[in-house]
C-alpha positions, -999 to 999 in steps of 0.1 A, spaced: 396 746 -448 412 767 -421 390 752 -394 399 717 -406 436 725 -405 433 741 -370 415 710 -357 442 687 -370 470 708 -354 450 710 -321 445 672 -322 482 666 -327 490 689 -299 466 672 -275 480 638 -285 516 648 -278 509 668 -246 485 642 -234 510 614 -236 494 594 -264 526 598 -284 559 614 -274 589 624 -294 610 611 -265 598 575 -271 609 573 -307 638 550 -316 669 562 -334 666 556 -371 699 538 -376 728 524 -355 756 548 -347 788 546 -367 810 530 -339 782 517 -316 775 529 -281 795 525 -250 777 518 -217 793 528 -183 779 521 -148 788 534 -114 772 541 -80 767 576 -68 774 587 -32 740 576 -21 745 541 -35 721 545 -65 732 531 -99 740 557 -126 746 549 -163 760 567 -193 754 557 -230 780 575 -251 790 573 -288 816 547 -294 851 559 -302 886 545 -308 899 560 -277 895 555 -240 873 580 -222 882 596 -189 862 592 -157 855 629 -158 842 627 -193 818 598 -186 805 610 -153 803 646 -166 778 636 -193 750 661 -195 723 635 -189 734 606 -167 708 578 -166 695 573 -131 685 538 -122 680 505 -141 645 513 -152 656 545 -169 685 526 -185 661 500 -199 639 528 -214 670 544 -230 680 510 -245 646 509 -261 653 542 -278 684 530 -295 681 519 -331 673 482 -336 705 463 -341 726 489 -322 759 476 -308 763 484 -271 796 477 -254 795 476 -216 828 476 -197 844 491 -167 880 496 -178 881 530 -161 888 530 -123 857 540 -104 832 522 -127 817 488 -119 790 464 -129 758 461 -109 752 427 -92 746 397 -114 707 397 -112 707 433 -122 730 427 -151 708 398 -163 678 421 -161 696 447 -183 707 420 -207 671 408 -210 659 444 -216 685 449 -244 675 417 -261 638 427 -260 648 461 -274 667 443 -302 699 458 -291 732 438 -292 747 442 -257 783 430 -253 795 429 -217 833 427 -211 842 395 -193 811 376 -206 817 345 -227 785 348 -246 
């Protein structure tokens, strides 16, 4: 019985470490209480950075958003993060804070498509959709 248990534990360890399954790829179980806020900006090198933060009833500061522990670097990484949110999650994307901006329209459309595929409700300020 001990051998059987050891083999199961070893098999699970190999599966996780070998990339067959990953805790990082799991979706959140339920939408967040006040949704998620999405912010976008360019770094000094011209690369796009994003932040997904819990929604609140107050405006965040530039320092608070850009000081997030894990800024998302690049559109592909953002699309992956959208896929980790709970199905039906509300994501609000705006740039009310000075220093934030939207990527070019083709990139925005690509992100909107990824959100739809991830079954996430993305609302972009200024959109009439």
